Backbone as CSV, one residue per row, in Angstrom:
resi,resn,N_x,N_y,N_z,CA_x,CA_y,CA_z,C_x,C_y,C_z
1,MET,88.212,51.706,45.097,87.576,52.487,46.162,88.102,52.004,47.517
2,LEU,88.624,52.921,48.306,89.150,52.560,49.617,88.020,52.366,50.611
3,SER,88.173,51.408,51.505,87.186,51.192,52.560,87.252,52.328,53.568
4,VAL,86.118,52.648,54.126,86.063,53.716,55.118,86.570,53.206,56.457
5,GLN,86.039,52.069,56.915,86.425,51.536,58.218,86.460,50.022,58.200
6,LEU,87.171,49.467,59.165,87.215,48.014,59.334,86.212,47.576,60.400
7,THR,86.039,48.406,61.415,85.155,48.076,62.534,84.126,49.181,62.732
8,ASN,83.282,49.013,63.730,82.319,50.064,64.089,82.868,50.998,65.164
9,PHE,84.122,50.799,65.534,84.751,51.642,66.546,85.318,52.913,65.917
10,VAL,85.683,53.860,66.772,86.406,55.055,66.308,87.820,54.612,65.949
11,GLU,88.139,54.671,64.659,89.408,54.125,64.182,90.397,55.223,63.819
12,ALA,91.638,54.997,64.172,92.737,55.827,63.690,93.572,54.996,62.734
13,GLY,93.964,55.595,61.640,94.916,54.964,60.743,96.280,55.575,60.966
14,THR,97.332,54.779,60.865,98.675,55.322,61.028,99.623,54.722,59.998
15,ASP,100.568,55.549,59.550,101.531,55.129,58.545,102.774,55.985,58.690
16,GLU,103.880,55.528,58.080,105.132,56.280,58.164,105.695,56.540,56.780
17,ALA,106.639,57.474,56.715,107.365,57.783,55.484,108.836,57.968,55.825
18,GLY,109.688,57.555,54.906,111.117,57.779,55.094,111.882,56.640,55.699
19,ARG,111.265,55.496,55.776,111.947,54.364,56.408,113.176,53.914,55.619
20,GLY,113.122,53.991,54.310,114.228,53.530,53.480,115.221,54.612,53.100
21,CYS,115.178,55.745,53.771,116.059,56.860,53.422,117.425,56.746,54.094
22,LEU,118.391,57.438,53.511,119.732,57.503,54.091,119.898,58.724,54.982
23,ALA,119.009,59.696,54.836,119.132,60.939,55.598,117.753,61.412,56.044
24,GLY,117.763,62.195,57.123,116.524,62.780,57.622,115.755,61.851,58.536
25,PRO,114.626,62.330,59.032,113.836,61.561,59.991,112.966,60.516,59.329
26,VAL,112.451,59.615,60.147,111.296,58.824,59.742,110.104,59.572,60.329
27,THR,109.076,59.740,59.531,107.935,60.578,59.905,106.662,59.746,59.860
28,ALA,105.849,59.875,60.874,104.588,59.131,60.918,103.424,60.079,61.133
29,ALA,102.264,59.650,60.693,101.033,60.392,60.931,99.966,59.428,61.419
30,ALA,99.018,59.971,62.152,97.840,59.228,62.598,96.620,60.092,62.290
31,VAL,95.566,59.472,61.777,94.392,60.227,61.339,93.117,59.495,61.728
32,ILE,92.176,60.240,62.264,90.806,59.746,62.469,89.916,60.535,61.516
33,LEU,89.265,59.839,60.590,88.370,60.481,59.633,86.914,60.246,60.012
34,PRO,86.032,61.185,59.676,84.600,60.943,59.896,84.080,59.930,58.885
35,PRO,83.015,59.204,59.204,82.481,58.189,58.278,82.047,58.765,56.935
36,ASP,81.649,60.042,56.923,81.131,60.648,55.686,82.183,61.507,54.979
37,VAL,83.447,61.233,55.224,84.513,62.030,54.617,84.446,61.962,53.093
38,GLU,84.763,63.086,52.439,84.748,63.137,50.983,86.124,63.558,50.477
39,LEU,86.905,62.568,50.130,88.249,62.794,49.598,88.435,61.869,48.401
40,PRO,87.822,62.209,47.259,87.771,61.284,46.122,89.135,60.879,45.567
41,LEU,90.146,61.724,45.706,91.473,61.394,45.176,92.302,60.541,46.128
42,LEU,91.817,60.366,47.343,92.627,59.734,48.378,93.040,58.320,47.998
43,ASN,94.352,58.074,48.150,94.904,56.750,47.866,96.259,56.667,48.554
44,ASP,96.874,55.514,48.462,98.245,55.339,48.913,99.082,56.488,48.359
45,SER,99.831,57.187,49.231,100.567,58.382,48.807,101.550,58.086,47.681
46,LYS,102.056,56.856,47.630,103.023,56.504,46.583,102.365,56.444,45.202
47,LYS,101.038,56.332,45.151,100.328,56.271,43.877,99.828,57.646,43.423
48,LEU,100.109,58.657,44.226,99.677,60.018,43.913,100.861,60.852,43.455
49,THR,100.598,61.871,42.673,101.654,62.804,42.303,101.925,63.738,43.482
50,GLU,103.050,64.417,43.429,103.363,65.370,44.497,102.295,66.454,44.593
51,LYS,101.816,66.919,43.458,100.765,67.939,43.457,99.478,67.408,44.087
52,GLN,99.111,66.173,43.754,97.900,65.584,44.350,98.036,65.454,45.862
53,ARG,99.208,65.024,46.318,99.431,64.923,47.772,99.335,66.288,48.439
54,ASP,99.957,67.279,47.806,99.943,68.625,48.388,98.532,69.207,48.415
55,ASN,97.727,68.875,47.411,96.335,69.341,47.391,95.481,68.614,48.424
56,LEU,95.780,67.339,48.637,95.002,66.538,49.590,95.292,66.921,51.043
57,ARG,96.520,67.281,51.325,96.923,67.509,52.719,96.008,68.484,53.463
58,PRO,95.743,69.705,52.944,94.851,70.594,53.699,93.423,70.066,53.811
59,LEU,92.972,69.317,52.798,91.621,68.752,52.856,91.531,67.694,53.957
60,ILE,92.567,66.857,54.054,92.598,65.855,55.125,92.622,66.536,56.486
61,GLU,93.471,67.540,56.620,93.613,68.207,57.920,92.343,68.962,58.306
62,GLN,91.601,69.464,57.300,90.346,70.165,57.578,89.224,69.195,57.949
63,GLN,89.170,68.054,57.251,88.042,67.138,57.440,88.260,66.108,58.551
64,ALA,89.496,65.878,58.924,89.784,64.871,59.949,89.169,65.264,61.293
65,LEU,88.692,64.266,62.016,88.245,64.502,63.390,89.444,64.770,64.293
66,ALA,90.586,64.192,63.926,91.836,64.412,64.653,92.983,63.903,63.789
67,PHE,94.138,64.553,63.916,95.333,64.043,63.232,96.571,64.475,64.015
68,GLY,97.639,63.716,63.823,98.920,64.048,64.440,100.045,63.628,63.516
69,VAL,101.150,64.355,63.574,102.335,64.053,62.757,103.562,64.165,63.646
70,ALA,104.488,63.213,63.526,105.681,63.212,64.383,106.896,62.719,63.621
71,HIS,108.044,63.328,63.927,109.330,62.907,63.374,110.136,62.179,64.444
72,VAL,110.884,61.168,64.050,111.966,60.609,64.864,113.228,60.780,64.033
73,PHE,114.201,61.492,64.597,115.342,61.936,63.807,116.480,60.918,63.767
74,GLN,117.438,61.207,62.894,118.502,60.263,62.554,119.310,59.774,63.754
75,ASP,119.584,60.636,64.719,120.372,60.202,65.880,119.658,59.093,66.650
76,GLU,118.349,59.259,66.804,117.581,58.237,67.522,117.410,56.985,66.668
77,ILE,117.260,57.164,65.360,117.202,56.004,64.462,118.467,55.166,64.630
78,ASP,119.621,55.834,64.703,120.887,55.131,64.881,120.944,54.385,66.208
79,GLN,120.317,54.953,67.227,120.367,54.362,68.566,119.453,53.151,68.708
80,ILE,118.247,53.241,68.143,117.248,52.204,68.441,116.906,51.320,67.239
81,ASN,117.337,51.644,66.054,117.125,51.003,64.744,115.863,51.549,64.070
82,ILE,115.813,51.400,62.756,114.769,52.052,61.960,113.372,51.477,62.233
83,LEU,113.267,50.180,62.508,111.949,49.610,62.791,111.371,50.184,64.077
84,LYS,112.180,50.184,65.133,111.701,50.748,66.404,111.420,52.236,66.277
85,ALA,112.236,52.930,65.487,112.020,54.361,65.287,110.711,54.616,64.534
86,SER,110.399,53.761,63.561,109.148,53.907,62.807,107.936,53.718,63.723
87,ILE,108.001,52.702,64.566,106.897,52.445,65.500,106.799,53.573,66.525
88,LYS,107.955,54.064,66.999,107.926,55.186,67.947,107.283,56.414,67.314
89,ALA,107.609,56.685,66.044,107.008,57.835,65.363,105.493,57.681,65.278
90,MET,105.017,56.464,65.001,103.571,56.216,64.973,102.955,56.474,66.346
91,HIS,103.603,55.995,67.405,103.102,56.226,68.765,103.044,57.721,69.079
92,LEU,104.089,58.456,68.697,104.111,59.901,68.957,103.000,60.614,68.196
93,ALA,102.727,60.167,66.972,101.633,60.759,66.199,100.288,60.440,66.840
94,LEU,100.123,59.206,67.305,98.874,58.816,67.967,98.658,59.612,69.253
95,GLU,99.747,59.897,69.955,99.637,60.678,71.195,99.116,62.088,70.940
96,GLN,99.322,62.600,69.737,98.878,63.956,69.416,97.378,64.044,69.126
97,LEU,96.747,62.914,68.900,95.327,62.937,68.557,94.501,63.541,69.690
98,GLN,93.636,64.481,69.340,92.799,65.125,70.351,91.551,64.302,70.664
99,LYS,91.363,63.229,69.889,90.270,62.291,70.130,90.898,60.915,70.281
100,THR,90.537,60.202,71.324,91.160,58.901,71.578,90.525,57.826,70.707
101,PRO,91.339,57.141,69.887,90.762,56.075,69.054,90.426,54.845,69.888
102,GLU,89.453,54.083,69.400,89.086,52.823,70.045,89.726,51.632,69.330
103,TYR,90.266,51.907,68.149,90.893,50.858,67.332,91.920,51.536,66.435
104,ILE,93.033,50.851,66.173,94.100,51.428,65.356,94.402,50.513,64.179
105,LEU,94.383,51.080,62.989,94.784,50.361,61.781,96.184,50.817,61.406
106,VAL,97.091,49.872,61.276,98.502,50.166,61.046,98.915,49.671,59.669
107,ASP,99.549,50.527,58.892,100.075,50.060,57.614,101.318,49.216,57.862
108,GLY,101.392,48.062,57.218,102.561,47.197,57.382,102.267,45.984,58.231
109,ASN,103.341,45.354,58.715,103.158,44.101,59.469,103.819,44.117,60.845
110,LYS,104.298,45.292,61.294,104.949,45.375,62.606,104.410,46.557,63.385
111,PHE,104.098,46.324,64.642,103.627,47.397,65.522,103.729,46.896,66.948
112,SER,103.770,47.803,67.887,103.691,47.423,69.297,102.516,48.157,69.918
113,SER,101.883,47.536,70.854,100.641,48.043,71.430,100.785,49.483,71.919
114,PHE,99.766,50.283,71.632,99.733,51.682,72.056,98.624,51.867,73.079
115,LYS,99.011,52.076,74.340,98.066,52.347,75.440,96.985,51.283,75.545
116,GLY,97.307,50.061,75.135,96.348,48.964,75.262,95.193,49.012,74.284
117,ILE,95.245,49.934,73.318,94.166,50.038,72.332,94.322,48.912,71.299
118,PRO,93.254,48.184,70.997,93.363,47.120,69.995,93.849,47.674,68.659
119,HIS,94.659,46.886,67.956,95.158,47.335,66.664,95.228,46.165,65.701
120,GLN,95.329,46.498,64.444,95.514,45.480,63.412,96.507,46.001,62.391
121,CYS,97.504,45.178,62.074,98.465,45.511,61.028,97.915,45.025,59.685
122,ILE,97.996,45.880,58.681,97.452,45.550,57.369,98.515,45.851,56.315
123,VAL,99.024,44.811,55.688,100.022,44.986,54.630,99.384,45.736,53.464
124,LYS,100.054,46.782,53.002,99.547,47.669,51.947,98.207,48.287,52.336
125,GLY,98.091,48.550,53.629,96.844,49.137,54.138,96.560,50.518,53.598
126,ASP,97.637,51.225,53.165,97.419,52.574,52.634,96.710,52.550,51.284
127,GLY,96.601,51.384,50.681,95.828,51.237,49.448,94.485,50.575,49.680
128,LYS,94.126,50.373,50.973,92.886,49.663,51.304,91.938,50.467,52.180
129,PHE,92.477,51.287,53.087,91.635,52.010,54.041,91.929,53.508,53.999
130,GLN,90.856,54.290,54.037,90.986,55.743,53.899,91.818,56.370,55.013
131,ASN,91.616,55.906,56.248,92.341,56.557,57.337,93.848,56.290,57.265
132,ILE,94.235,55.091,56.792,95.668,54.809,56.612,96.203,55.612,55.427
133,ALA,95.430,55.677,54.344,95.856,56.458,53.181,96.046,57.924,53.553
134,ALA,95.124,58.449,54.354,95.244,59.842,54.795,96.504,60.038,55.631
135,ALA,96.790,59.072,56.492,98.013,59.142,57.293,99.248,59.082,56.410
136,SER,99.200,58.260,55.356,100.352,58.152,54.462,100.609,59.473,53.741
137,VAL,99.545,60.169,53.353,99.696,61.465,52.679,100.275,62.505,53.630
138,LEU,99.779,62.551,54.859,100.307,63.534,55.820,101.761,63.235,56.168
139,ALA,102.083,61.970,56.397,103.461,61.619,56.743,104.403,61.996,55.604
140,LYS,104.010,61.674,54.389,104.855,61.948,53.225,105.036,63.450,53.006
141,THR,103.962,64.211,53.040,104.063,65.643,52.735,104.794,66.403,53.830
142,HIS,104.553,66.057,55.087,105.266,66.737,56.172,106.753,66.410,56.125
143,ARG,107.088,65.164,55.826,108.500,64.807,55.735,109.160,65.466,54.531
144,ASP,108.456,65.481,53.394,109.004,66.131,52.200,109.307,67.604,52.470
145,ASP,108.405,68.273,53.164,108.634,69.683,53.494,109.891,69.856,54.330
146,TYR,110.091,68.964,55.286,111.286,69.042,56.128,112.546,68.822,55.291
147,MET,112.531,67.841,54.401,113.705,67.556,53.586,114.013,68.694,52.619
148,LYS,112.987,69.335,52.084,113.214,70.500,51.223,113.862,71.631,52.023
149,LYS,113.436,71.788,53.246,113.979,72.851,54.100,115.470,72.633,54.374
150,ILE,115.857,71.426,54.755,117.267,71.192,55.088,118.132,71.068,53.840
151,SER,117.508,70.863,52.669,118.304,70.763,51.443,118.988,72.082,51.118
152,ALA,118.433,73.183,51.606,119.052,74.487,51.358,120.437,74.577,51.996
153,GLU,120.641,73.859,53.095,121.943,73.861,53.770,122.943,72.958,53.061
154,PHE,122.442,71.915,52.408,123.309,70.907,51.779,122.823,70.613,50.363
155,PRO,122.916,71.579,49.455,122.306,71.425,48.128,122.898,70.300,47.279
156,ALA,124.145,69.918,47.531,124.790,68.902,46.688,124.101,67.545,46.757
157,TYR,123.353,67.283,47.840,122.766,65.953,48.044,121.414,65.784,47.353
158,GLY,120.844,66.876,46.845,119.603,66.773,46.072,118.378,66.410,46.872
159,TRP,118.362,66.739,48.164,117.234,66.316,49.007,115.912,66.950,48.613
160,GLU,115.971,68.104,47.960,114.716,68.738,47.549,113.995,67.876,46.516
161,LYS,114.747,66.990,45.835,114.145,66.085,44.860,114.063,64.655,45.377
162,ASN,115.168,64.143,45.945,115.171,62.722,46.336,114.685,62.475,47.759
163,LYS,114.524,63.548,48.535,113.986,63.479,49.909,114.783,62.559,50.838
164,GLY,116.060,62.343,50.481,116.915,61.518,51.335,117.014,60.067,50.909
165,TYR,116.275,59.683,49.865,116.370,58.312,49.361,117.690,58.133,48.596
166,PRO,118.179,56.898,48.464,119.502,56.661,47.889,119.531,56.686,46.360
167,THR,119.280,57.834,45.774,119.409,58.005,44.326,120.884,58.140,43.959
168,SER,121.166,58.129,42.668,122.557,58.252,42.234,123.143,59.601,42.629
169,THR,122.349,60.670,42.563,122.818,62.004,42.978,123.199,61.998,44.444
170,HIS,122.350,61.431,45.256,122.590,61.391,46.700,123.823,60.543,47.016
171,ARG,123.911,59.369,46.418,125.041,58.475,46.696,126.359,59.075,46.210
172,SER,126.300,59.753,45.060,127.501,60.395,44.524,127.998,61.498,45.450
173,ALA,127.058,62.276,46.009,127.433,63.343,46.930,128.056,62.777,48.205
174,ILE,127.524,61.653,48.693,128.114,61.004,49.873,129.540,60.552,49.568
175,GLN,129.721,59.991,48.384,131.045,59.499,48.001,132.052,60.650,47.916
176,LYS,131.620,61.790,47.399,132.518,62.930,47.206,132.703,63.762,48.471
177,LEU,131.615,63.979,49.204,131.624,64.942,50.304,131.503,64.312,51.690
178,GLY,131.130,63.035,51.737,130.918,62.385,53.020,129.516,62.622,53.548
179,CYS,129.303,62.217,54.779,127.982,62.325,55.402,127.812,63.683,56.096
180,THR,126.568,64.068,56.274,126.219,65.284,57.008,125.646,64.901,58.368
181,LEU,125.334,65.901,59.161,124.710,65.646,60.453,123.314,65.059,60.299
182,HIS,122.741,65.152,59.099,121.389,64.620,58.863,121.391,63.163,58.413
183,HIS,122.560,62.609,58.138,122.617,61.222,57.676,122.500,60.231,58.838
184,ARG,121.945,59.075,58.511,121.816,57.994,59.487,123.113,57.188,59.472
185,LYS,123.868,57.299,60.512,125.193,56.679,60.536,125.128,55.158,60.650
186,SER,124.005,54.639,61.119,123.881,53.186,61.284,123.634,52.479,59.959
187,PHE,123.262,53.234,58.919,123.071,52.632,57.611,124.428,52.533,56.929
188,GLN,124.701,51.406,56.296,125.977,51.227,55.618,125.946,51.976,54.294
189,LEU,126.343,53.250,54.360,126.240,54.102,53.176,127.261,53.721,52.105
190,LEU,128.434,53.386,52.537,129.514,53.042,51.606,130.187,51.766,52.080
191,PRO,130.599,50.868,51.182,130.342,50.964,49.739,129.042,50.298,49.308
192,ARG,128.381,49.581,50.239,127.243,48.745,49.829,126.124,49.583,49.202
193,GLN,125.767,50.714,49.821,124.670,51.517,49.299,124.975,52.063,47.913
194,LEU,126.247,52.367,47.658,126.610,52.911,46.355,126.445,51.872,45.242
195,GLU,126.430,50.605,45.604,126.290,49.553,44.603,124.824,49.267,44.278
196,MET,123.914,49.810,45.090,122.493,49.537,44.873,121.926,50.480,43.813
197,ASP,120.993,49.969,43.053,120.358,50.775,42.011,118.948,51.095,42.441
198,PHE,118.748,52.319,42.973,117.421,52.730,43.445,116.770,53.745,42.513
199,ASP,117.428,54.146,41.469,116.877,55.196,40.597,115.729,54.670,39.741
């Protein structure tokens, strides 16, 4: 059972998706849930099936007091590095919230202060707190939708299935066809990535 809140303040949870990908944006979401939220399936998005995530997304968006989703794209990832891009995406998602949080729960162990609001980093927080789990589901589903959309332009890379992660299909396509405008050029795609086993 996930905890509802850590404090008595209005809390926002934030999380990102796509940090380990070779292509596409890193996507973050921020969510403020009401204390009496009813989302029995809610959990870390990685522990849910794609269908469960897709079913949860509208329920989260309907029940949330506020939510925001933001992408930081590959060109900026290359410029500032993936860690800074992940934190920037979280900040952009938090900026979209129509209700100002008094406390921020962050999945992971790295963050930079947002508008002076107190925050706490929680390793594997998406498996511990509902608001972070909700953010993980929104970040994952919104990013997946984007990757499915751009996969139509570049079908050989299999993004509709691998979502830009370094699977054998994706790495093989890079080896044969090279990189696209959606690839992160700062990541060492060849030859080191081709030697990794992510399947």
